[in-house]
C-alpha positions in Angstrom: 66.3 226.2 176.2 69.7 227.5 176.1 70.0 226.5 172.6 68.4 230.0 171.7 71.7 231.5 173.0 73.9 229.7 170.6 73.9 230.5 166.9 72.7 228.7 163.7 74.1 226.5 160.9 72.3 223.9 156.7 70.2 220.7 156.2 70.0 218.5 153.2 67.2 219.4 150.7 65.4 217.2 148.3 65.0 218.2 144.7 61.8 219.9 143.8 60.7 220.4 140.1 57.7 222.4 139.0 56.7 223.8 135.7 55.2 227.0 137.3 57.0 230.1 137.7 55.9 230.3 141.3 58.1 227.5 142.3 61.8 226.6 141.9 64.0 223.6 142.1 66.1 223.4 145.3 69.5 221.7 145.4 69.8 218.2 146.8 72.7 218.1 149.4 74.5 215.0 150.4 74.6 214.4 154.2 77.2 216.6 155.8 79.7 215.4 158.3 81.8 217.6 160.6 84.9 216.9 162.3 85.4 217.1 166.0 86.6 220.5 167.0 90.4 220.9 167.8 91.6 223.2 170.4 93.1 226.4 169.4 96.6 227.4 170.7 96.8 229.3 173.9 98.5 232.6 173.2 98.4 236.2 174.1 97.5 237.1 170.6 94.1 236.1 171.3 93.7 239.2 173.4 93.0 242.6 172.0 92.1 245.8 173.8 89.5 248.3 172.4 89.0 251.7 174.1 86.3 253.0 171.9 82.7 252.3 171.2 81.0 251.8 167.8 77.6 250.7 166.5 77.6 247.5 164.2 75.3 245.4 162.2 75.3 242.2 160.5 74.7 241.5 156.8 75.3 238.7 154.3 74.4 236.6 151.3 73.6 232.9 150.3 76.0 230.5 148.6 74.5 227.6 146.7 72.7 229.2 143.6 69.9 227.7 141.5 68.6 229.5 138.5 65.0 229.1 137.4 63.4 229.5 134.0 59.9 229.0 132.8 60.7 226.2 130.4 63.3 224.2 132.5 64.2 223.9 136.1 67.5 222.2 136.9 68.8 221.1 140.1 72.6 221.0 140.8 74.2 218.0 142.4 75.8 219.0 145.7 78.3 216.9 147.7 79.6 217.6 151.1 83.1 217.0 152.3 84.7 217.2 155.7 84.1 215.7 159.0 82.0 215.7 162.3 80.1 218.1 164.5 81.7 221.4 164.9 84.3 220.8 162.1 85.1 222.7 158.9 83.4 220.6 156.4 82.7 222.6 153.3 80.0 222.0 150.7 80.8 221.9 147.0 78.7 224.2 144.9 77.4 223.8 141.4 75.2 226.3 139.6 72.1 225.0 137.9 71.8 226.1 134.3 69.0 228.2 133.0 67.0 228.5 129.8 66.0 232.0 129.0 63.9 231.3 125.9 60.2 231.2 126.4 58.2 231.3 123.2 54.6 231.9 123.5 51.8 232.1 121.0 50.3 235.6 121.0 47.0 237.0 119.6 47.0 237.1 115.8 49.2 234.1 115.6 52.4 236.1 116.4 55.2 234.4 118.4 57.5 236.4 120.5 60.0 235.9 123.2 58.7 236.8 126.8 61.7 237.7 129.0 61.3 236.2 132.4 63.8 237.7 134.9 66.1 234.9 136.1 65.5 233.9 139.7 67.9 232.4 142.2 67.2 230.3 145.3 69.9 228.8 147.4 69.6 225.9 149.8 71.1 228.0 152.5 68.6 230.6 151.9 65.7 228.2 152.3 67.4 226.9 155.4 67.8 230.3 156.9 64.1 231.1 156.3 63.1 227.9 158.0 65.5 228.6 160.7 64.1 232.1 161.4 60.5 230.8 161.3 61.3 228.2 163.9 63.0 231.0 166.2 60.1 233.5 165.7 57.6 230.7 166.6 59.4 229.8 169.9 60.8 226.5 168.8 64.4 227.5 170.0 65.6 223.9 170.5 64.3 222.8 167.2 65.8 225.8 165.4 69.3 225.3 167.0 69.3 221.5 166.1 68.2 222.4 162.6 70.9 225.0 162.2 73.5 222.8 163.5 72.7 219.9 161.3 72.3 222.0 158.2 75.7 223.7 158.8 74.0 227.0 158.4 76.7 228.8 160.5 79.1 228.2 157.6 76.9 230.3 155.2 77.3 234.0 155.1 73.4 234.2 154.5 72.9 234.1 158.2 74.0 237.7 158.4 71.4 238.9 155.8 68.9 241.3 157.3 65.5 239.5 157.1 62.3 241.0 158.4 60.1 238.8 160.9 57.7 236.4 159.2 59.6 236.3 155.9 58.9 232.6 155.2 55.2 233.1 155.6 55.3 236.1 153.5 57.0 234.2 150.6 54.5 231.4 151.1 51.5 233.9 151.0 52.8 235.5 147.8 53.3 232.1 146.1 49.8 230.9 147.0 48.4 234.2 145.6 50.1 233.4 142.3 48.7 229.9 142.3 45.2 231.2 143.1 45.4 233.7 140.3 46.8 231.0 137.9 44.1 228.7 138.9 41.2 231.0 138.3 42.2 232.7 135.0 40.7 231.4 131.8 42.4 230.9 128.5 41.2 234.3 127.3 42.6 236.0 130.5 39.3 236.7 132.2 38.6 235.9 135.8 36.7 232.8 136.9 34.7 233.7 140.1 35.3 231.3 143.2 34.4 231.5 146.8 35.9 228.1 147.8 38.8 228.2 150.3 42.3 227.9 148.7 44.3 226.3 151.5 48.0 225.6 151.9 47.5 221.8 152.2 43.9 221.0 151.6 42.7 220.2 148.1 41.0 223.0 146.2 37.9 222.2 144.1 36.8 225.3 142.1 33.2 226.3 142.9 32.9 227.8 139.4 33.6 224.6 137.7 31.7 222.4 140.1 28.7 224.7 139.8 28.9 224.2 136.1 28.8 220.6 136.3 32.5 220.1 135.5 34.5 218.0 137.9 37.8 219.7 137.8 40.8 218.1 139.5 41.5 219.2 143.1 44.5 221.4 143.4 46.9 221.8 146.4 47.7 225.1 147.9 46.0 228.4 147.8 44.6 231.5 149.8 41.2 232.7 150.8 39.4 234.3 147.7 37.7 237.5 147.9 34.3 238.4 146.5 36.2 241.3 144.7 38.6 240.9 141.9 41.6 238.7 142.2 43.8 241.8 141.9 42.0 243.2 145.0 42.4 239.9 146.6 46.1 239.8 146.1 46.5 243.3 147.4 44.6 242.4 150.5 46.6 239.3 151.1 49.9 241.2 150.7 48.7 243.6 153.3 47.9 240.7 155.5 51.3 239.2 154.9 52.9 242.5 155.9 51.1 242.3 159.3 52.1 238.5 159.9 55.0 239.0 162.2 52.7 240.3 164.7 50.2 237.4 164.1 53.0 234.9 164.3 53.8 236.0 167.9 52.7 233.8 170.7 49.5 234.9 172.2 49.8 237.9 174.5 48.3 237.7 178.0 46.1 240.6 178.6 47.5 242.9 181.4 46.0 246.2 182.8 47.0 249.2 180.8 50.1 250.9 182.3 52.1 253.8 181.5 55.7 252.7 180.6 56.9 256.2 180.2 56.7 256.7 183.9 59.1 253.9 184.6 61.3 254.2 181.5 65.0 254.6 182.2 66.1 258.2 181.1 68.6 258.6 178.3 71.4 259.8 180.7 71.2 256.6 182.8 72.2 253.9 180.4 75.1 253.1 178.1 75.1 251.1 175.0 78.2 249.0 174.3 78.5 248.2 170.5 81.8 246.6 169.8 80.5 243.2 168.9 79.6 242.3 165.4 77.1 239.6 165.9 74.4 238.7 168.5 75.4 239.0 172.1 74.2 235.7 173.7 75.2 236.3 177.3 76.7 238.6 179.9 78.0 238.3 183.4 79.2 240.7 186.1 82.5 239.8 187.9 81.4 238.9 191.3 84.5 240.6 193.0 85.7 243.2 190.6 82.2 244.8 190.1 83.2 247.2 187.4 84.0 244.3 185.1 81.4 242.7 182.9 82.1 239.8 180.4 80.0 239.4 177.2 79.9 236.5 174.7 78.8 236.8 171.0 78.2 235.0 167.8 81.2 236.8 166.3 83.7 234.3 167.8 84.6 236.6 170.6 84.0 237.3 174.2 84.8 240.7 175.8 85.7 242.0 179.1 84.5 245.6 179.8 85.7 247.9 182.3 82.9 250.3 183.5 84.8 253.2 185.2 83.1 256.2 186.8 80.0 256.7 188.9 77.7 256.7 185.8 77.7 254.1 183.0 76.4 256.7 180.6 79.5 258.7 180.7 80.0 257.1 177.3 83.4 255.5 177.6 84.6 252.0 178.5 87.5 249.8 177.8 87.2 246.3 176.5 89.5 243.5 176.1 88.8 241.0 173.3 89.1 237.3 173.9 89.3 235.7 170.4 88.0 232.2 170.0 88.9 231.9 166.4 91.5 232.7 164.0 89.6 235.8 162.8 86.6 237.9 163.8 83.4 236.1 163.1 85.0 232.7 162.6 82.3 230.1 161.8 81.5 227.6 164.5 83.4 229.6 167.1 80.4 231.5 168.6 80.6 232.0 172.3 77.7 230.1 173.7 78.1 230.4 177.4 80.3 232.0 180.0 80.8 232.3 183.7 83.2 234.0 186.3 85.0 232.0 189.0 83.6 232.7 192.6 86.9 234.6 193.4 86.5 236.8 190.2 90.0 235.8 188.9 89.1 233.6 186.0 86.5 233.6 183.2 85.3 230.4 181.6 83.8 230.5 178.1 82.2 227.7 176.1 81.9 227.8 172.3 80.1 226.3 169.4 83.2 224.3 168.5 83.0 222.3 171.7 86.1 223.9 173.3 86.0 225.4 176.7 88.6 228.2 177.6 89.7 229.7 180.8 91.0 233.1 180.8 92.3 235.4 183.7 90.3 238.5 184.4 92.8 240.7 182.3 92.0 238.5 179.3 94.9 236.2 179.0 94.3 232.5 178.0 95.1 230.0 180.9 93.5 226.7 179.7 92.0 225.3 176.5 89.8 222.2 177.3 89.0 220.1 174.1 87.2 216.9 175.3 83.7 217.8 174.1 82.6 216.7 170.6 79.8 219.3 170.2 78.8 222.8 171.2 78.8 223.6 174.9 75.6 224.9 176.3 76.4 225.4 180.0 79.4 226.1 182.2 79.4 226.3 186.1 82.1 226.7 188.5 82.0 224.9 191.8 81.5 227.0 194.9 85.2 226.5 195.8 86.4 227.2 192.4 88.3 223.9 192.2 86.2 222.5 189.5 84.5 223.6 186.2 81.4 221.8 185.0 80.3 221.7 181.5 77.2 220.3 179.5 77.3 219.8 175.8 75.5 218.9 172.7 77.5 215.6 172.6 75.2 214.3 175.3 77.8 214.4 178.0 78.8 216.4 181.1 82.5 217.0 182.0 84.1 218.0 185.5 87.3 219.7 184.8 90.2 220.0 187.4 91.0 223.7 187.5 94.4 223.3 189.2 95.7 221.1 186.4 93.5 222.4 183.6 92.5 218.8 182.8 89.6 216.5 182.5 88.7 215.0 185.9 85.6 212.9 184.9 83.2 212.6 182.0 79.7 211.4 182.4 77.5 209.8 179.7 74.1 209.6 181.6 72.0 211.4 178.9 70.7 210.1 175.6 70.4 213.5 174.0 72.1 217.0 174.3 72.8 218.2 177.9 71.2 221.8 178.1 72.1 222.9 181.6 74.2 221.8 184.6 74.4 223.2 188.2 76.5 222.3 191.3 75.0 221.4 194.7 78.4 221.1 196.3 81.9 220.3 195.2 81.2 216.7 194.6 77.5 216.6 193.5 75.9 218.3 190.4 72.7 218.1 188.4 72.2 218.2 184.7 69.2 218.3 182.3 68.6 217.2 178.8 66.5 217.2 175.8 65.9 213.6 176.6 63.3 214.9 179.2 65.3 213.7 182.2 67.1 215.3 185.1 70.2 213.5 186.6 72.1 214.1 189.8 75.6 212.7 189.8 78.3 212.5 192.5 82.0 212.9 191.5 84.2 210.1 192.9 87.7 211.8 193.7 89.4 208.3 193.3 87.5 207.2 190.1 88.6 206.9 186.7 88.1 209.7 183.9 85.0 207.7 182.6 82.0 207.6 184.8 80.3 204.6 186.0 76.5 203.7 186.8 77.4 204.2 190.5 78.0 208.0 189.8 74.2 208.5 189.3 72.6 209.5 192.6 69.2 210.4 191.3 67.4 210.3 188.0 64.1 212.3 187.7 61.9 211.6 184.8 58.6 213.5 185.5 58.8 216.0 182.5 57.2 215.0 179.2 59.3 217.2 177.0 62.8 218.7 176.8 64.2 220.2 180.2 65.7 223.5 179.6 67.1 224.4 183.1 68.1 223.0 186.4 68.9 225.1 189.5 69.8 224.2 193.1 68.3 226.2 196.0 70.9 228.3 197.9 71.4 225.6 200.6 71.2 222.7 198.1 68.1 221.1 199.7 65.8 221.6 196.7 66.3 221.2 192.9 64.1 223.1 190.5 63.7 222.2 186.8 61.6 223.6 184.0 60.6 222.2 180.6 59.0 222.6 177.2 56.1 220.8 178.7 55.1 224.0 180.4 55.8 223.0 183.9 58.4 223.7 186.6 59.1 221.0 189.3 60.8 221.2 192.6 62.6 218.0 193.6 63.7 217.0 197.0 66.8 214.6 197.0 65.8 211.0 197.9 62.3 211.3 196.7 61.3 210.2 193.2 58.2 212.4 192.8 58.4 216.2 192.7 57.7 218.1 196.0 55.8 220.8 193.8 54.5 220.6 190.2 53.9 224.2 189.0 51.6 224.0 186.1 50.0 227.5 185.5 52.2 228.6 182.7 50.4 227.8 179.2 53.6 227.6 177.1 57.2 226.4 177.4 59.2 227.5 180.4 62.6 228.7 179.1 64.4 229.4 182.4 64.1 229.8 186.2 66.0 231.3 189.1 66.0 230.9 192.9 65.9 234.1 194.9 69.1 234.7 197.0 67.1 234.3 200.1 66.5 231.6 202.9 69.0 229.2 204.3 72.5 229.2 202.6 72.0 232.7 201.1 73.1 236.2 202.0 69.5 236.9 203.0 68.6 234.1 205.4 65.6 235.9 206.9 63.9 236.4 203.7 61.3 233.8 202.2 62.7 231.5 199.6 61.0 232.1 196.0 61.3 230.5 192.7 61.0 232.6 189.5 60.0 231.1 186.1 60.0 232.8 182.7 57.9 231.4 180.0 57.0 231.7 176.3 53.5 232.7 177.4 55.1 236.2 177.9 54.6 235.8 181.8 57.1 235.6 184.7 55.7 233.9 187.8 57.0 233.9 191.4 56.3 230.8 193.4 56.5 230.1 197.1 58.1 226.7 197.8 56.7 226.7 201.3 53.2 226.8 200.3 53.5 225.5 196.6 51.5 228.5 195.3 52.0 231.4 192.9 52.7 234.6 194.7 52.9 237.0 191.7 52.1 237.0 188.0 54.3 239.5 186.2 52.5 239.9 183.0 53.6 243.2 181.3 55.7 241.6 178.5 54.2 240.9 175.2 56.8 238.5 173.8 58.4 235.2 175.2 60.6 236.0 178.2 64.2 234.7 177.8 66.0 235.8 180.9 65.4 236.7 184.4 67.8 237.8 187.3 67.3 238.5 191.0 69.1 241.4 192.3 71.6 240.5 195.1 69.4 241.8 197.9 66.3 239.9 196.2 64.4 243.1 196.4 64.2 243.3 192.6 63.7 240.9 189.6 64.8 241.9 186.1 63.1 240.3 183.1 64.1 240.6 179.4 62.0 239.5 176.4 62.2 238.8 172.7 60.6 242.3 172.1 63.7 243.9 173.5 61.9 245.1 176.6 63.6 245.1 180.0 61.6 245.4 183.2 62.7 245.6 186.7 60.0 244.3 189.2 59.5 245.0 193.0 59.4 241.4 194.1 57.4 242.1 197.3 54.6 244.1 195.5 54.8 242.5 192.0 54.9 245.8 190.2 57.3 247.5 187.7 59.8 249.7 189.2 61.9 250.7 185.9 61.8 249.8 182.4 64.1 249.9 179.3 63.4 249.5 175.6 66.3 248.3 173.3 66.5 247.3 169.8 66.3 243.6 169.0 65.6 240.6 171.4 67.1 240.3 174.8 69.0 237.1 175.4 70.2 237.8 178.9 69.9 240.1 181.8 72.2 240.4 185.0 72.9 242.6 188.0 76.2 243.4 189.3 77.2 242.8 192.9 76.4 246.2 194.2 72.9 246.3 192.7 73.4 249.6 191.0 73.9 248.5 187.5 71.9 246.1 185.3 73.1 244.7 181.9 71.0 243.3 179.1 72.5 241.7 175.9 70.6 242.0 172.7 70.3 240.2 169.2 71.2 243.6 167.6 74.9 243.1 168.7 74.7 245.5 171.6 74.7 245.6 175.4 72.7 248.1 177.4 74.1 248.9 180.8 71.5 250.7 183.0 72.4 252.6 186.1 69.5 251.3 188.3 69.9 253.9 191.2 69.6 257.0 189.0 
């Protein structure tokens, strides 16, 4: 689900009114339309050189305010303006009005104003809480789509520090209030009740039922304790504090191991910290092996020069490739990037639907603007003559890199295209959230628009979104993985999969072929397929026998990225817990490990197999000297 590598954006909310202080009205947003992204001018001003390192963090606030009082809840009317996906449509904002006066009858017949602190809830804040909940629960595609449709990237609240499990914590505390309110009598005493107080199930109070009074069922609640409601509230709050762990996908039990024995020492890694938002991807130059490119949610890519024999010497020079008019420009997040085979050019795709090609010094060469939605995947053909892109707009495009122009656009998917991969200079595969895998052939004499004859194969064996496709080194096999928890190996010309790997228990996010077997630099070694899943496991499969060779089960969180070393002797894996492991492929055991702050979105080896990079949600990149 490459959607996890691209950033978020705000969805229309219905108005909700409630006389209780525990709830508040939400603004009702009219449907938002965004305009197709236009290309930015190619100029050298997009390039900025940095020669120092610094730590950064992201913070922010919400933008559509609603104030709530005890007597009156008012919802503002919000309207949207501006065009289509990836555009700069802005929402109008109106503040709801509040009534601070709350007169209550007190004991002795006295009336007095009870001051209730005003509360403010914005639609963007609610959307952000939902977005974070979806991400933490592993619904990467859903979270990305929700963020995109709700225009959440246009709100500064996405930079607000938010603890894991925040939405559940707020729900728990709201339910605690409802439970207390439900069981307090008019004189302020407690009415005992052991009946469950569920979030959706009706609650019938046992105290009322036992006394022969029917009482109307109430919606919502939390489990009651046999102790006082105050104790119950304190216990539930403590449980809410622990929710982030409980929300995480179930952890496969692995034998206890000593991570300290394999942990990379402090002097053997360097942290690059010039980005100001999440770093979604990183890629080493295949020829100039001291160069690494990174792409971030801050609307920039960077090319870093790693000089010296040790990355941890603490100094590296970076060139900034600006994708927007200013740092952090909304809808300009860099969602994918890849070096050309000769190492001379870097292609980047961004959230605004624009692909850009730069030289290895950071100078813009081409700006490619045909897509109408975020670009999720870019791949150079083996000759470097063509660039292939897959987009949220359901299309794939082959670009002519001599002319910097569109060669052919394909419309064979009915939903966003998530990944693409070349078999040869005229044949490629793509996969989509429409559950299909399509193999297309590029007709060099055809028109710019594709025809039905361009489809060579269409595989429809998956039952859920297909997240990644990869050709084996010699192009004889095509592998795909899906949210249905399976990985399939297809043989061109056959409608059914050659292998159907079903041992993962949750979504498979990505897969990689080992650089071995025919067509690779290691033809004498056995070909393997590695899969990474939200069940926290990495599995190695033999395509000759169709069996699982190793289960690499050290991770305790979903695994987002895997990368074989050039010799295929090692496999690196990175997870949402910020844990990086380097595995011995032959033995299936951990050789090295590294712990970073935040979630790991991608890991990658350099060509010399002596450095390994991991990019994090905490805005940094860790470069590890593997041989030290």
